[in-house]
NUVEXFI-785061 format. One record per atom (N, C-alpha, C, O): y negated, x, z; atom name. Coordinates in pm, whole numbers, plus 32768, in hexadecimal, padded with zeros to 4 digits. Layout:
+------+------+------+------+
!   py !   px !   pz ! site !
+------+------+------+------+
!    Y !    X !    Z !   CA !
...
+------+------+------+------+
END
This chain:
+------+------+------+------+
!   py !   px !   pz ! site !
+------+------+------+------+
! A312 ! 60F6 ! B44F !    N !
! A2C9 ! 617A ! B459 !   CA !
! A265 ! 617C ! B3C1 !    C !
! A1F4 ! 61AD ! B3BA !    O !
! A2A7 ! 6143 ! B35D !    N !
! A282 ! 6165 ! B2D6 !   CA !
! A213 ! 60F5 ! B2C2 !    C !
! A1C8 ! 6107 ! B261 !    O !
! A1FD ! 6085 ! B310 !    N !
! A1A3 ! 6034 ! B2FB !   CA !
! A12F ! 6052 ! B35E !    C !
! A0BC ! 6032 ! B342 !    O !
! A150 ! 6094 ! B3D5 !    N !
! A0E2 ! 60C0 ! B40F !   CA !
! A09D ! 6127 ! B3D8 !    C !
! A022 ! 611C ! B3D5 !    O !
! A0D6 ! 6196 ! B3A4 !    N !
! A0A5 ! 61F3 ! B379 !   CA !
! A052 ! 61CF ! B2D6 !    C !
! 9FF0 ! 620D ! B2AD !    O !
! A091 ! 6167 ! B293 !    N !
! A01C ! 6160 ! B203 !   CA !
! 9FA1 ! 60EA ! B26F !    C !
! 9F2C ! 60F1 ! B249 !    O !
! 9FB9 ! 608F ! B2E1 !    N !
! 9F31 ! 606A ! B301 !   CA !
! 9EC8 ! 60BF ! B323 !    C !
! 9E51 ! 60B5 ! B302 !    O !
! 9F01 ! 6119 ! B36B !    N !
! 9E9C ! 61A8 ! B3A1 !   CA !
! 9E5A ! 61DC ! B31E !    C !
! 9DE0 ! 61E4 ! B328 !    O !
! 9E85 ! 61FA ! B2B9 !    N !
! 9E85 ! 621F ! B229 !   CA !
! 9E1A ! 61B1 ! B22E !    C !
! 9DAA ! 61DC ! B24A !    O !
! 9E23 ! 612F ! B21A !    N !
! 9DB4 ! 60EB ! B1C6 !   CA !
! 9D38 ! 60BA ! B21F !    C !
! 9CC7 ! 609D ! B1F9 !    O !
! 9D84 ! 60BA ! B2CF !    N !
! 9CE1 ! 609F ! B2ED !   CA !
! 9CCF ! 6118 ! B334 !    C !
! 9CA5 ! 6110 ! B3A7 !    O !
! 9CE6 ! 6185 ! B303 !    N !
! 9CA4 ! 6203 ! B336 !   CA !
! 9BD9 ! 61E6 ! B337 !    C !
! 9B91 ! 61B1 ! B2E3 !    O !
! 9BC5 ! 620D ! B38D !    N !
! 9B2F ! 621C ! B38C !   CA !
! 9AFE ! 629C ! B34D !    C !
! 9B31 ! 6306 ! B36F !    O !
! 9A84 ! 6296 ! B2DD !    N !
! 9A32 ! 62E6 ! B287 !   CA !
! 99C4 ! 6316 ! B2D7 !    C !
! 997D ! 62B7 ! B2FA !    O !
! 9998 ! 6391 ! B306 !    N !
! 9917 ! 63C2 ! B32C !   CA !
! 98A9 ! 6376 ! B2BD !    C !
! 98C3 ! 6362 ! B246 !    O !
! 984A ! 635B ! B2F2 !    N !
! 97E4 ! 633F ! B293 !   CA !
! 9752 ! 6346 ! B2E1 !    C !
! 9745 ! 6347 ! B35B !    O !
! 96D6 ! 634C ! B26E !    N !
! 968A ! 6332 ! B2AA !   CA !
! 9668 ! 62D8 ! B312 !    C !
! 9647 ! 62EB ! B387 !    O !
! 9677 ! 6271 ! B2CD !    N !
! 9656 ! 61FE ! B32A !   CA !
! 9696 ! 61FD ! B3C4 !    C !
! 965A ! 61CE ! B424 !    O !
! 971D ! 623B ! B3CB !    N !
! 9789 ! 623F ! B441 !   CA !
! 9710 ! 629F ! B4A4 !    C !
! 96DF ! 6279 ! B50E !    O !
! 96F8 ! 6311 ! B468 !    N !
! 96CC ! 6390 ! B4BB !   CA !
! 9631 ! 6346 ! B4E7 !    C !
! 960C ! 6328 ! B558 !    O !
! 95F4 ! 6338 ! B47B !    N !
! 955B ! 62B6 ! B491 !   CA !
! 955E ! 6259 ! B52A !    C !
! 9503 ! 6266 ! B57C !    O !
! 95D6 ! 61F9 ! B542 !    N !
! 95EE ! 61C9 ! B5AD !   CA !
! 961C ! 621C ! B5FF !    C !
! 95F5 ! 6204 ! B671 !    O !
! 9657 ! 626A ! B5F8 !    N !
! 9669 ! 62BB ! B688 !   CA !
! 95DF ! 6300 ! B68B !    C !
! 95BA ! 6315 ! B6FF !    O !
! 959A ! 6321 ! B63D !    N !
! 950D ! 6373 ! B670 !   CA !
! 94BA ! 62FD ! B6A2 !    C !
! 9454 ! 6318 ! B6E1 !    O !
! 94DA ! 6283 ! B68F !    N !
! 949A ! 6204 ! B6BA !   CA !
! 94A3 ! 6201 ! B748 !    C !
! 9455 ! 6200 ! B7A7 !    O !
! 9511 ! 6201 ! B737 !    N !
! 954F ! 61E1 ! B7DF !   CA !
! 9532 ! 6246 ! B829 !    C !
! 9506 ! 622F ! B89A !    O !
! 9543 ! 62C5 ! B7FF !    N !
! 951E ! 6361 ! B86B !   CA !
! 9495 ! 634F ! B865 !    C !
! 9463 ! 637C ! B8CC !    O !
! 943D ! 631F ! B814 !    N !
! 93C2 ! 635C ! B832 !   CA !
! 936F ! 62EB ! B89F !    C !
! 930D ! 6310 ! B8DF !    O !
! 93A6 ! 625E ! B8AA !    N !
! 939F ! 620C ! B925 !   CA !
! 93E9 ! 6205 ! B96C !    C !
! 93F1 ! 6194 ! B99C !    O !
! 943B ! 625A ! B997 !    N !
! 946C ! 6293 ! BA22 !   CA !
! 9427 ! 62FA ! BA72 !    C !
! 940F ! 62F5 ! BAEA !    O !
! 9401 ! 637D ! B9FD !    N !
! 93B6 ! 63E6 ! BA36 !   CA !
! 931F ! 63EB ! BA0E !    C !
! 92CF ! 6437 ! BA45 !    O !
! 9304 ! 63A1 ! B9B9 !    N !
! 926D ! 638B ! B9E5 !   CA !
! 9217 ! 6334 ! BA1F !    C !
! 91AC ! 634C ! BA57 !    O !
! 9267 ! 62A1 ! BA07 !    N !
! 9240 ! 6248 ! BA67 !   CA !
! 925F ! 6232 ! BAC3 !    C !
! 921F ! 61ED ! BB11 !    O !
! 92C0 ! 625E ! BAD6 !    N !
! 9344 ! 6278 ! BB66 !   CA !
! 936F ! 61CF ! BB73 !    C !
! 935C ! 6184 ! BBD3 !    O !
! 93A1 ! 61B7 ! BB09 !    N !
! 93F8 ! 6139 ! BAEF !   CA !
! 948B ! 6145 ! BB21 !    C !
! 94D0 ! 6183 ! BAD0 !    O !
! 94CE ! 611B ! BB8E !    N !
! 953C ! 6132 ! BBC4 !   CA !
! 95BF ! 6110 ! BB4F !    C !
! 95C9 ! 60A8 ! BB0F !    O !
! 9619 ! 617E ! BB47 !    N !
! 9685 ! 616A ! BAB4 !   CA !
! 96BB ! 60ED ! BADF !    C !
! 96E7 ! 60B4 ! BA7C !    O !
! 96CD ! 609F ! BB53 !    N !
! 971D ! 6020 ! BB63 !   CA !
! 96C0 ! 5FA7 ! BB4B !    C !
! 96E4 ! 5F32 ! BB57 !    O !
! 962F ! 5FD7 ! BB21 !    N !
! 95DA ! 5F59 ! BB04 !   CA !
! 95E8 ! 5EF5 ! BA7D !    C !
! 9616 ! 5F16 ! BA0F !    O !
! 95C5 ! 5E9F ! BA96 !    N !
! 95DD ! 5E19 ! B9F2 !   CA !
! 95B1 ! 5E7B ! B98E !    C !
! 95FE ! 5E83 ! B92E !    O !
! 9541 ! 5ECF ! B989 !    N !
! 94FF ! 5EFD ! B92D !   CA !
! 956C ! 5F43 ! B8EF !    C !
! 958B ! 5F2F ! B87A !    O !
! 95A7 ! 5F93 ! B93A !    N !
! 95EC ! 6008 ! B8F0 !   CA !
! 969B ! 5FC4 ! B8DF !    C !
! 96FE ! 5FF0 ! B8A4 !    O !
! 968B ! 5F75 ! B913 !    N !
! 972A ! 5F23 ! B8D6 !   CA !
! 9703 ! 5ED3 ! B860 !    C !
! 9745 ! 5ED5 ! B7F8 !    O !
! 96A3 ! 5E95 ! B86C !    N !
! 9688 ! 5E46 ! B7D5 !   CA !
! 967F ! 5EB3 ! B770 !    C !
! 969D ! 5E82 ! B704 !    O !
! 9665 ! 5F2C ! B765 !    N !
! 9668 ! 5F99 ! B6F7 !   CA !
! 96EF ! 5FC5 ! B6CB !    C !
! 972F ! 5FAB ! B666 !    O !
! 9710 ! 6023 ! B751 !    N !
! 9796 ! 6050 ! B761 !   CA !
! 9845 ! 5FE4 ! B720 !    C !
! 989F ! 5FF2 ! B6CD !    O !
! 9822 ! 5F8F ! B779 !    N !
! 98B0 ! 5F35 ! B779 !   CA !
! 98C2 ! 5EFA ! B6F8 !    C !
! 9934 ! 5ED5 ! B6DD !    O !
! 9870 ! 5EED ! B6AA !    N !
! 98B1 ! 5EAB ! B5EB !   CA !
! 990E ! 5EF0 ! B5D8 !    C !
! 9977 ! 5EC8 ! B5A7 !    O !
! 98EF ! 5F86 ! B606 !    N !
! 9929 ! 5FE5 ! B5A4 !   CA !
! 999C ! 6045 ! B5E8 !    C !
! 99E4 ! 609C ! B5B7 !    O !
! 998D ! 6006 ! B683 !    N !
! 99D8 ! 603D ! B6E4 !   CA !
! 99B9 ! 60EC ! B6D2 !    C !
! 9A16 ! 6139 ! B6BA !    O !
! 992F ! 6119 ! B6E0 !    N !
! 98FA ! 6183 ! B6DD !   CA !
! 98F2 ! 618D ! B77A !    C !
! 98F0 ! 6131 ! B7CC !    O !
! 98F0 ! 6216 ! B78E !    N !
! 9896 ! 6262 ! B824 !   CA !
! 9836 ! 62AF ! B808 !    C !
! 9838 ! 62EA ! B79B !    O !
! 97D5 ! 62C0 ! B85C !    N !
! 9787 ! 6324 ! B85C !   CA !
! 97AE ! 63B4 ! B871 !    C !
! 979B ! 63E6 ! B8E0 !    O !
! 97E2 ! 63FB ! B812 !    N !
! 982A ! 6467 ! B839 !   CA !
! 980B ! 64C4 ! B7B7 !    C !
! 9834 ! 649E ! B74A !    O !
! 97CB ! 652D ! B7C1 !    N !
! 97B8 ! 6579 ! B73B !   CA !
! 983E ! 6604 ! B76F !    C !
! 984C ! 6646 ! B7D5 !    O !
! 9891 ! 65FD ! B6E2 !    N !
! 98D6 ! 6685 ! B6EB !   CA !
! 98B3 ! 66E8 ! B6C4 !    C !
! 9891 ! 66D9 ! B64E !    O !
! 98A3 ! 675D ! B6EB !    N !
! 9885 ! 67E4 ! B69B !   CA !
! 98E1 ! 6858 ! B6BA !    C !
! 98DE ! 68A0 ! B71E !    O !
! 9943 ! 6860 ! B63B !    N !
! 9980 ! 68A5 ! B645 !   CA !
! 99BC ! 68FA ! B5C5 !    C !
! 9979 ! 68DD ! B561 !    O !
! 9A15 ! 694C ! B5AB !    N !
! 9A35 ! 6983 ! B525 !   CA !
! 9AD1 ! 6981 ! B54B !    C !
! 9B06 ! 6972 ! B5B9 !    O !
! 9B16 ! 699A ! B4B2 !    N !
! 9BA0 ! 6995 ! B4AE !   CA !
! 9BC7 ! 6A3E ! B4FA !    C !
! 9B82 ! 6A94 ! B4C3 !    O !
! 9C07 ! 6A66 ! B544 !    N !
! 9C42 ! 6AC1 ! B587 !   CA !
! 9C8F ! 6B17 ! B501 !    C !
! 9CD7 ! 6AD8 ! B4B3 !    O !
! 9C73 ! 6BBB ! B4EF !    N !
! 9CF2 ! 6BF2 ! B4A9 !   CA !
! 9D78 ! 6BF1 ! B4BC !    C !
! 9DA4 ! 6C12 ! B52A !    O !
! 9DC8 ! 6BCD ! B45A !    N !
! 9E67 ! 6BE4 ! B49C !   CA !
! 9EB5 ! 6C42 ! B4D4 !    C !
! 9F2B ! 6C2D ! B4F2 !    O !
! 9E68 ! 6CD0 ! B4EA !    N !
! 9EAE ! 6D4C ! B508 !   CA !
! 9F42 ! 6D49 ! B4F1 !    C !
! 9F82 ! 6D1E ! B492 !    O !
! 9F67 ! 6D82 ! B560 !    N !
! 9FE0 ! 6D9F ! B55A !   CA !
! A04A ! 6D3C ! B55F !    C !
! A0BF ! 6D62 ! B567 !    O !
! A02C ! 6CB4 ! B55C !    N !
! A09A ! 6C66 ! B57B !   CA !
! A0B3 ! 6C0A ! B4DF !    C !
! A068 ! 6BB0 ! B4B8 !    O !
! A12A ! 6C39 ! B499 !    N !
! A13F ! 6C17 ! B428 !   CA !
! A170 ! 6B9A ! B408 !    C !
! A182 ! 6B69 ! B399 !    O !
! A183 ! 6B6D ! B473 !    N !
! A1E6 ! 6AC6 ! B45A !   CA !
! A146 ! 6A71 ! B45A !    C !
! A155 ! 69FE ! B430 !    O !
! A0CD ! 6A8B ! B479 !    N !
! A060 ! 6A3F ! B459 !   CA !
! A02C ! 6A28 ! B3E0 !    C !
! 9FFC ! 6A91 ! B3B4 !    O !
! A020 ! 69D0 ! B398 !    N !
! 9FC8 ! 69A1 ! B2F9 !   CA !
! 9F57 ! 69E5 ! B33A !    C !
! 9F4E ! 6A29 ! B3A0 !    O !
! 9EF2 ! 69B5 ! B2CD !    N !
! 9E6B ! 69BE ! B2F8 !   CA !
! 9E57 ! 6931 ! B309 !    C !
! 9E08 ! 6918 ! B363 !    O !
! 9E8B ! 68C8 ! B2CB !    N !
! 9E60 ! 6821 ! B30F !   CA !
! 9EA2 ! 6818 ! B3A0 !    C !
! 9E92 ! 67AE ! B3DD !    O !
! 9EE5 ! 6879 ! B3D9 !    N !
! 9F1B ! 6851 ! B45A !   CA !
! 9EC5 ! 68C4 ! B4AD !    C !
! 9EE1 ! 68CC ! B525 !    O !
! 9E5D ! 691F ! B47A !    N !
! 9E13 ! 694A ! B4D5 !   CA !
! 9DA5 ! 68FF ! B52F !    C !
! 9D79 ! 6891 ! B50D !    O !
! 9D86 ! 692E ! B583 !    N !
! 9D44 ! 68E4 ! B5F8 !   CA !
! 9CC5 ! 68E5 ! B613 !    C !
! 9C8E ! 6953 ! B616 !    O !
! 9C82 ! 687C ! B629 !    N !
! 9BEC ! 689D ! B61D !   CA !
! 9BD0 ! 6902 ! B6A9 !    C !
! 9C2B ! 690E ! B6FB !    O !
! 9B70 ! 6935 ! B6B8 !    N !
! 9B79 ! 696C ! B73D !   CA !
! 9AE4 ! 69B6 ! B746 !    C !
! 9AA5 ! 69DF ! B6E4 !    O !
! 9AC3 ! 69BC ! B7B0 !    N !
! 9A53 ! 69C8 ! B7EE !   CA !
! 9A2E ! 6A65 ! B7F5 !    C !
! 99BA ! 6A8D ! B7F4 !    O !
! 9AA8 ! 6ABF ! B7FC !    N !
! 9A95 ! 6B3E ! B7F6 !   CA !
! 9B33 ! 6B72 ! B7AE !    C !
! 9B9C ! 6B33 ! B7A2 !    O !
! 9B12 ! 6BF5 ! B78B !    N !
! 9B84 ! 6C17 ! B713 !   CA !
! 9BE5 ! 6C26 ! B74D !    C !
! 9C46 ! 6C27 ! B702 !    O !
! 9C0E ! 6C3B ! B7FE !    N !
! 9C6D ! 6C5C ! B825 !   CA !
! 9CC1 ! 6BD5 ! B864 !    C !
! 9D32 ! 6BD0 ! B897 !    O !
! 9C53 ! 6B63 ! B849 !    N !
! 9CB7 ! 6B08 ! B89B !   CA !
! 9CDC ! 6AAE ! B81D !    C !
! 9C8D ! 6A87 ! B7C8 !    O !
! 9D7F ! 6A90 ! B826 !    N !
! 9D8A ! 6A37 ! B79E !   CA !
! 9DDC ! 69AA ! B7C9 !    C !
! 9DFA ! 69C6 ! B83D !    O !
! 9E02 ! 694C ! B7B8 !    N !
! 9E5A ! 68CE ! B7C0 !   CA !
! 9E82 ! 68A8 ! B74E !    C !
! 9E44 ! 687F ! B6EB !    O !
! 9F29 ! 68BF ! B76D !    N !
! 9F53 ! 688E ! B6F7 !   CA !
! 9F66 ! 67CD ! B6E3 !    C !
! 9F91 ! 677F ! B737 !    O !
! 9F39 ! 67B1 ! B663 !    N !
! 9F51 ! 6762 ! B64C !   CA !
! 9FF3 ! 6716 ! B616 !    C !
! A03C ! 6755 ! B5C9 !    O !
! A014 ! 66A7 ! B640 !    N !
! A09C ! 668F ! B62F !   CA !
! A0A9 ! 662A ! B5AE !    C !
! A118 ! 6604 ! B588 !    O !
+------+------+------+------+
END
């Protein structure tokens, strides 16, 4: 278990401008040029880093009345009333 945890920390992907640009390039091909998401073109862009052509827009929901949740356990949410607890 400890080995897995260390590997996940060591290999964790860090968001960067390069990753964002790659995802944006794939999205541009799909939505502006009509290239299919399963095409070779999209695959060549995203597969080397195991990326997907998805953007996430959310914010950390306030802890509210749940004192058992720390800030790091607060969930990314699309609405203030919706929370999903990270395990």
